[in-house]
C-alpha positions as CSV (number, residue, x, y, z in Angstrom):
1,M,10.6,-20.4,-42.8
2,A,10.9,-18.1,-39.8
3,E,7.2,-17.4,-39.8
4,E,6.3,-21.0,-39.9
5,L,8.6,-21.7,-37.0
6,A,7.1,-18.8,-35.0
7,H,3.7,-20.2,-35.7
8,R,4.7,-23.6,-34.4
9,I,6.2,-22.1,-31.2
10,L,3.1,-20.1,-30.6
11,S,1.0,-23.2,-31.0
12,D,3.3,-25.0,-28.5
13,L,2.8,-22.1,-26.0
14,S,-1.0,-22.4,-26.4
15,T,-0.9,-26.1,-25.9
16,A,1.2,-25.7,-22.7
17,F,-1.5,-23.5,-21.2
18,Q,-4.2,-25.9,-22.2
19,R,-2.4,-28.9,-20.7
20,H,-1.3,-27.0,-17.6
21,P,-4.1,-24.6,-16.6
22,N,-2.5,-23.9,-13.2
23,I,0.7,-22.3,-14.4
24,D,1.7,-19.8,-11.7
25,E,5.1,-18.5,-12.8
26,V,6.9,-17.7,-16.0
27,G,10.6,-17.2,-16.7
28,F,13.1,-17.1,-19.6
29,I,15.7,-19.9,-20.0
30,C,19.0,-18.4,-21.1
31,C,19.7,-20.3,-24.4
32,P,21.1,-18.0,-27.2
33,T,20.8,-20.7,-29.9
34,C,18.6,-23.7,-30.6
35,Q,20.7,-26.6,-29.3
36,H,18.1,-29.4,-29.4
37,N,15.4,-30.5,-31.8
38,R,12.6,-29.9,-29.3
39,S,10.1,-27.3,-28.3
40,P,11.5,-24.2,-26.5
41,V,8.5,-24.1,-24.3
42,V,9.0,-26.1,-21.1
43,V,6.6,-26.6,-18.1
44,E,7.7,-28.2,-14.8
45,N,5.7,-28.2,-11.6
46,N,3.4,-25.5,-13.1
47,K,6.4,-23.3,-13.9
48,L,6.6,-22.1,-17.5
49,G,10.0,-21.6,-19.1
50,I,10.7,-20.2,-22.6
51,E,14.1,-20.4,-24.2
52,T,15.4,-17.0,-25.1
53,W,16.5,-17.9,-28.7
54,C,12.8,-18.1,-29.8
55,L,11.8,-14.7,-28.4
56,E,13.0,-12.8,-31.4
57,L,10.8,-15.1,-33.6
58,I,7.6,-15.3,-31.5
59,F,7.4,-11.7,-30.4
60,P,7.4,-10.0,-33.8
61,Y,5.0,-12.7,-35.2
62,A,2.5,-12.3,-32.3
63,H,2.9,-8.5,-32.2
64,D,2.1,-8.3,-35.9
65,K,-1.2,-10.1,-35.3
66,V,-2.0,-7.7,-32.5
67,L,-1.3,-4.6,-34.7
68,R,-3.3,-6.0,-37.5
69,A,-6.3,-6.3,-35.2
70,R,-5.8,-2.6,-34.5
71,S,-5.0,-1.4,-38.1
72,R,-6.6,1.7,-39.4
73,D,-7.3,3.1,-42.8
74,D,-6.1,6.5,-44.2
75,S,-9.0,8.4,-42.6
76,G,-8.1,7.0,-39.2
77,R,-11.0,4.6,-38.9
78,K,-10.4,1.2,-37.4
79,V,-10.3,-1.6,-39.9
80,K,-12.1,-4.7,-38.6
81,V,-10.0,-7.8,-39.1
82,S,-11.8,-11.2,-39.0
83,R,-9.9,-12.9,-36.3
84,S,-11.3,-15.4,-33.8
85,A,-11.2,-14.6,-30.1
86,R,-8.9,-17.6,-29.6
87,S,-6.4,-16.3,-32.1
88,L,-6.4,-12.9,-30.4
89,L,-6.0,-14.5,-26.9
90,E,-3.0,-16.5,-28.1
91,A,-1.4,-13.5,-29.8
92,T,-1.9,-11.1,-26.9
93,R,-0.7,-13.7,-24.4
94,A,2.6,-14.2,-26.3
95,V,3.1,-10.5,-26.6
96,L,2.4,-9.7,-22.9
97,L,4.6,-12.5,-21.6
98,V,7.5,-10.8,-23.4
99,Q,6.5,-7.2,-23.2
100,A,4.1,-6.6,-20.4
101,D,3.5,-2.9,-21.0
102,C,2.0,-3.3,-24.5
103,L,-1.2,-1.3,-23.9
104,T,-2.7,-2.4,-27.3
105,A,-2.6,-6.0,-26.2
106,W,-4.3,-5.3,-22.9
107,N,-7.0,-3.2,-24.6
108,I,-7.8,-6.1,-26.9
109,R,-8.2,-8.3,-23.9
110,K,-10.5,-5.7,-22.4
111,E,-12.7,-5.9,-25.5
112,L,-12.7,-9.7,-25.2
113,V,-13.9,-9.4,-21.6
114,E,-16.6,-7.0,-22.6
115,A,-17.7,-9.4,-25.4
116,E,-17.7,-12.2,-22.8
117,D,-15.1,-14.2,-24.8
118,L,-12.8,-14.0,-21.8
119,K,-13.8,-14.1,-18.1
120,C,-12.5,-11.5,-15.6
121,I,-11.2,-14.2,-13.2
122,Q,-9.2,-15.9,-16.0
123,D,-7.7,-12.6,-17.1
124,L,-6.8,-11.7,-13.5
125,K,-5.0,-15.1,-13.2
126,F,-3.1,-14.4,-16.4
127,A,-2.2,-10.8,-15.3
128,A,-0.8,-12.3,-12.0
129,L,1.3,-14.7,-14.1
130,V,2.7,-11.8,-16.1
131,L,3.7,-10.0,-12.9
132,T,5.9,-13.0,-11.9
133,K,8.2,-12.0,-14.8
134,H,7.5,-8.3,-14.9
135,P,6.6,-7.3,-11.3
136,K,6.9,-3.5,-12.0
137,S,4.6,-3.4,-15.0
138,S,2.4,-0.3,-14.6
139,E,0.1,-1.4,-17.5
140,T,-0.5,-4.8,-15.9
141,F,-1.5,-3.3,-12.6
142,A,-3.8,-0.8,-14.5
143,H,-5.4,-3.7,-16.3
144,R,-6.0,-5.5,-13.0
145,R,-7.7,-2.4,-11.6
146,W,-10.0,-2.4,-14.6
147,L,-10.8,-6.0,-14.2
148,L,-11.5,-5.6,-10.5
149,K,-13.9,-2.7,-11.2
150,Q,-15.8,-5.1,-13.5
151,V,-16.0,-7.7,-10.8
152,V,-17.0,-5.2,-8.1
153,Q,-19.7,-3.7,-10.3
154,K,-21.2,-7.2,-10.9
155,T,-21.2,-8.1,-7.3
156,S,-22.5,-4.7,-6.1
157,S,-25.5,-5.0,-8.5
158,T,-26.6,-8.1,-6.7
159,S,-25.8,-7.0,-3.1
160,P,-26.4,-3.8,-1.1
161,Q,-23.7,-1.2,-1.6
162,P,-21.8,-0.4,1.6
163,H,-21.3,3.1,2.8
164,P,-17.8,4.3,1.8
165,V,-15.5,5.9,4.3
166,A,-14.9,9.6,3.8
167,P,-11.7,10.2,1.7
168,A,-8.7,11.3,3.7
169,S,-5.7,13.4,2.7
170,H,-2.5,11.3,2.8
171,T,-0.6,13.9,4.8
172,N,-3.2,14.8,7.4
173,G,-6.0,12.3,7.6
174,L,-7.6,13.7,10.8
175,V,-8.1,17.2,9.6
176,A,-9.0,16.2,6.0
177,A,-11.6,13.7,7.3
178,D,-13.3,16.4,9.4
179,Q,-13.5,18.7,6.4
180,A,-14.7,15.9,4.0
181,S,-17.3,14.5,6.3
182,G,-19.6,17.4,5.8
183,G,-20.4,16.5,2.2
184,A,-19.5,12.9,2.1
185,T,-21.7,9.9,2.5
186,A,-22.0,8.8,6.1
187,A,-19.4,6.2,6.9
188,Q,-20.4,2.8,8.2
189,P,-20.3,2.9,12.0
190,L,-17.1,1.7,13.5
191,S,-18.9,-0.7,15.8
192,A,-20.4,-2.4,12.8
193,Q,-16.9,-3.1,11.3
194,R,-15.6,-4.8,14.4
195,G,-16.0,-8.3,15.8
196,A,-15.6,-11.7,14.3
197,K,-18.9,-11.6,12.5
198,A,-18.3,-8.2,10.9
199,E,-19.3,-8.4,7.3
200,L,-16.7,-7.4,4.7
201,P,-17.9,-5.2,1.7
202,C,-16.3,-7.5,-0.8
203,D,-15.4,-11.2,-1.6
204,E,-12.8,-12.1,0.9
205,K,-11.1,-14.7,-1.4
206,L,-10.8,-12.1,-4.2
207,L,-9.3,-9.6,-1.7
208,E,-6.8,-12.1,-0.3
209,T,-5.7,-13.1,-3.8
210,E,-5.2,-9.5,-4.9
211,L,-3.2,-8.6,-1.7
212,A,-1.1,-11.7,-2.2
213,V,-0.3,-10.7,-5.8
214,C,0.8,-7.3,-4.6
215,Q,3.0,-8.9,-1.9
216,R,4.7,-11.2,-4.4
217,S,5.4,-8.3,-6.7
218,A,6.9,-6.2,-3.9
219,E,9.1,-9.1,-2.9
220,R,10.4,-9.5,-6.5
221,Y,11.2,-5.9,-7.1
222,P,12.4,-3.6,-4.2
223,S,10.6,-0.3,-3.7
224,N,7.9,-1.3,-6.1
225,Y,5.9,1.8,-6.3
226,Y,3.3,0.3,-8.7
227,A,2.7,-2.7,-6.5
228,W,2.2,-0.7,-3.3
229,T,0.0,1.9,-5.0
230,H,-2.2,-0.9,-6.4
231,R,-2.4,-2.4,-3.0
232,A,-3.6,0.9,-1.5
233,W,-6.2,1.2,-4.3
234,V,-7.5,-2.3,-3.6
235,V,-7.9,-1.5,0.1
236,E,-9.7,1.7,-0.7
237,N,-11.9,0.6,-3.6
238,V,-12.4,-3.1,-3.1
239,A,-12.3,-3.4,0.7
240,R,-13.8,0.1,1.2
241,C,-11.2,0.9,3.9
242,H,-12.9,-1.6,6.2
243,Y,-11.6,-1.3,9.8
244,K,-10.7,-5.0,10.0
245,I,-8.8,-5.0,6.7
246,L,-6.9,-1.8,7.7
247,M,-5.8,-3.2,11.0
248,R,-4.9,-6.6,9.5
249,E,-2.8,-4.9,6.8
250,L,-1.1,-2.7,9.4
251,S,-0.2,-5.8,11.4
252,D,0.9,-7.8,8.3
253,T,3.1,-5.1,6.9
254,R,4.8,-4.6,10.2
255,H,6.8,-7.8,9.8
256,W,7.4,-7.0,6.1
257,I,8.8,-3.5,6.9
258,S,11.1,-5.0,9.5
259,R,12.7,-7.0,6.7
260,H,12.7,-4.2,4.1
261,I,13.8,-1.2,6.1
262,S,14.8,0.9,3.1
263,D,11.6,0.4,1.1
264,H,10.1,3.9,0.8
265,S,7.0,2.6,-1.0
266,G,6.2,0.1,1.7
267,L,6.5,2.7,4.4
268,Q,4.3,5.0,2.4
269,Y,1.7,2.3,2.3
270,R,1.7,2.1,6.1
271,Q,1.2,5.9,6.1
272,F,-1.8,5.3,3.9
273,L,-3.2,2.8,6.4
274,I,-2.6,5.0,9.4
275,T,-4.2,8.0,7.6
276,Q,-7.3,5.9,6.7
277,L,-7.5,4.5,10.3
278,G,-7.5,8.2,11.4
279,T,-10.8,8.7,9.6
280,H,-12.4,6.0,11.7
281,F,-11.4,7.6,15.0
282,R,-13.2,10.9,15.0
283,S,-14.5,11.1,18.5
284,A,-12.3,12.2,21.5
285,D,-12.8,8.8,23.1
286,T,-11.6,6.8,20.1
287,L,-8.7,9.2,19.5
288,Q,-7.5,8.6,23.1
289,D,-8.1,4.9,23.3
290,E,-7.5,3.7,19.8
291,F,-5.4,6.1,17.6
292,L,-2.8,7.3,20.2
293,P,-1.8,3.7,21.1
294,L,-1.5,3.0,17.4
295,L,0.9,5.9,16.9
296,T,2.8,5.0,20.0
297,A,3.3,1.5,18.7
298,E,4.6,3.0,15.4
299,F,7.0,5.2,17.3
300,E,8.3,2.1,19.2
301,L,8.7,0.2,16.0
302,L,10.7,3.0,14.3
303,T,12.9,3.4,17.4
304,D,13.8,-0.3,17.4
305,L,14.5,-0.3,13.6
306,I,16.5,2.9,13.6
307,T,18.6,1.6,16.5
308,A,19.1,-1.8,15.1
309,F,19.7,-0.8,11.4
310,P,21.5,2.6,11.3
311,G,21.7,4.7,8.2
312,H,18.3,4.1,6.5
313,E,16.7,7.3,5.3
314,A,13.3,5.8,4.7
315,L,12.8,5.1,8.5
316,W,13.6,8.7,9.4
317,Y,11.1,10.1,6.9
318,H,8.4,7.8,8.1
319,R,9.1,9.0,11.7
320,R,8.4,12.5,10.5
321,Y,5.0,11.4,9.2
322,V,4.2,9.7,12.5
323,F,5.1,12.8,14.4
324,Q,2.9,14.9,12.2
325,Q,0.0,12.5,12.9
326,W,0.7,12.8,16.6
327,E,0.5,16.6,16.3
328,S,-2.7,16.3,14.4
329,V,-4.3,14.3,17.2
330,L,-3.2,16.9,19.8
331,S,-4.5,19.7,17.6
332,V,-8.1,18.3,17.6
333,Y,-7.8,16.9,21.2
334,K,-10.2,18.9,23.2
335,C,-11.5,17.1,26.2
336,P,-10.2,13.8,27.6
337,K,-12.7,11.5,29.2
338,S,-11.0,10.2,32.3
339,D,-7.8,10.3,34.4
340,N,-6.8,6.8,33.4
341,S,-7.2,7.1,29.7
342,A,-5.1,5.1,27.3
343,S,-3.6,8.3,25.8
344,S,-2.3,9.3,29.2
345,R,-0.6,6.0,29.6
346,N,0.9,6.3,26.1
347,L,2.2,9.8,26.8
348,T,3.7,8.7,30.0
349,H,5.4,5.7,28.3
350,L,6.9,8.0,25.6
351,H,8.3,10.4,28.3
352,Q,9.4,7.9,30.9
353,G,13.1,8.2,31.9
354,R,13.1,12.0,31.4
355,S,14.5,13.7,34.5
356,D,13.7,17.2,33.3
357,I,9.9,16.7,33.2
358,P,8.1,17.6,36.4
359,A,6.0,14.8,37.9
360,E,3.0,17.1,38.5
361,F,1.8,20.3,37.0
362,S,-1.7,21.6,36.3
363,R,-3.7,24.4,34.7
364,D,-7.1,25.3,36.1
365,C,-10.2,25.5,34.0
366,E,-11.3,28.9,32.9
367,D,-14.9,29.9,32.2
368,G,-16.0,26.3,32.9
369,K,-14.1,25.0,29.9
370,P,-11.6,22.2,30.3
371,H,-8.1,23.1,29.3
372,H,-6.1,20.1,30.6
373,A,-5.1,16.6,29.7
374,T,-4.5,14.0,32.4
375,V,-1.3,12.1,32.8
376,V,-0.7,9.2,35.2
377,Q,2.9,8.9,36.5
378,G,3.3,6.0,38.9
379,N,0.6,6.3,41.6
380,K,0.3,10.1,41.1
381,K,-2.3,11.8,38.9
382,A,-1.4,15.1,37.3
383,K,-3.2,17.5,35.0
384,V,-1.2,18.4,31.9
385,D,-1.8,21.4,29.7
386,P,-2.3,20.1,26.1
387,A,0.2,22.7,24.8
388,Y,2.8,21.4,27.3
389,T,2.0,17.8,26.3
390,E,2.9,18.7,22.8
391,H,6.0,20.4,24.1
392,L,6.9,17.2,25.9
393,T,6.6,15.2,22.7
394,L,8.9,17.6,20.9
395,Q,11.4,17.4,23.8
396,T,11.3,13.6,23.7
397,E,12.0,13.5,20.0
398,L,14.8,16.0,20.3
399,E,16.4,14.0,23.1
400,F,16.1,10.9,20.9
401,C,18.1,12.7,18.1
402,R,20.8,13.8,20.6
403,N,21.2,10.3,21.9
404,V,21.6,8.9,18.4
405,M,24.2,11.5,17.5
406,A,26.1,11.0,20.7
407,T,26.2,7.2,20.6
408,C,26.1,6.1,17.0
409,Q,29.4,5.7,15.1
410,D,27.7,5.6,11.6
411,G,28.3,8.9,9.9
412,W,25.2,8.7,7.7
413,Q,23.0,7.9,10.7
414,V,24.3,10.9,12.6
415,R,23.6,13.1,9.6
416,L,20.0,11.7,9.3
417,A,19.4,12.3,13.0
418,G,20.7,15.9,12.6
419,S,18.4,16.4,9.7
420,Y,15.4,15.2,11.7
421,Q,16.5,17.4,14.7
422,H,16.7,20.4,12.4
423,W,13.2,19.6,11.0
424,L,11.8,19.5,14.5
425,Q,13.4,22.7,15.5
426,Q,12.1,24.4,12.3
427,R,8.6,23.3,13.3
428,I,9.0,24.7,16.8
429,L,10.4,28.0,15.5
430,G,7.7,28.3,12.9
431,R,5.0,27.8,15.6
432,D,6.0,30.1,18.5
433,N,9.5,31.4,17.7
434,N,10.8,30.0,21.0
435,P,13.6,27.5,20.4
436,L,14.0,24.7,22.9
């Protein structure tokens, strides 16, 4: 009796997908017992609802079908079960809607894709539906990556393969990029990735759909590590870290972070974007005119958020990363190109309002080698030693910590500012043993 009822419910579920192919969300309707003589599967406005009382019937029934398709004999060899592709699709669909991390069910769907009984785009659509109910399912995201690889391989076989960007370390993209560039394939020129007519290395619609799936999953579950990690994978392997995509993602996530200030995973995704952008800016000119303004804008964003929303640890840790990237730029910064460079304006902006910084100071060149950076303060031009420029940045950050601790009444915010100040001081002591 129970098996017959489960079979009928499974048929109702399959019928619902046939009649409503655009179902885009699934949820469970809290109903402990069967109260009406009707199907527990409900569809309204492309939203699928399943009454909870039938889950204990349909899940074991569908799961048993899945396990029978994977049964093995005593010697461990797989026993082939004569089941149609449609039957397996229905069984795996029911199982995954209830338990999204059933790896066996996903593997059966992979085999159906390889046998061309199921299209990649259709399975991507179903996996997106599963994520509306289970937004933190690691196996679902893993299956999406497998499907995307199949799509990318098919498209790359019919179109020229773009040159990938050299891989970058997540903690220090500038230095790692220089080390990796020696043996890596030459990256596509930055000039070729800019402009309105710049060609993307992937299907833009596919990319937009995948990024939207990640966005919805991150909205449904806070600090969704799997969603943000998958998003980074998509940018790196589908979009090939294209400059336009990186900049657009950095702009889009700026607003998202402003509304989710405690989301460590979201901030780490911004760190990934900044690190990858650092691999694009390898020359001294682009470091000055492109990367330093980007870091300056990140400093300003963090200052605004820390001031407006005190007591959020994720923001302070992200500030450490931005400061490390700033130090990385200064460590490879050899010879600025002009007195009115963008980096000079950014440094001046960061240090404005400081009364303890001299307006002019310089260091002459020795042996014909340039040793100075140029800073413009008002109408005066001054030559600044790079080491002192770094010192100024440290001083500015320490002053920011002191201001927070002196003016903020939130105890946890004061503790976080003190921790950041201690971290800065340890970096200074570790470098030259001269505390500020």
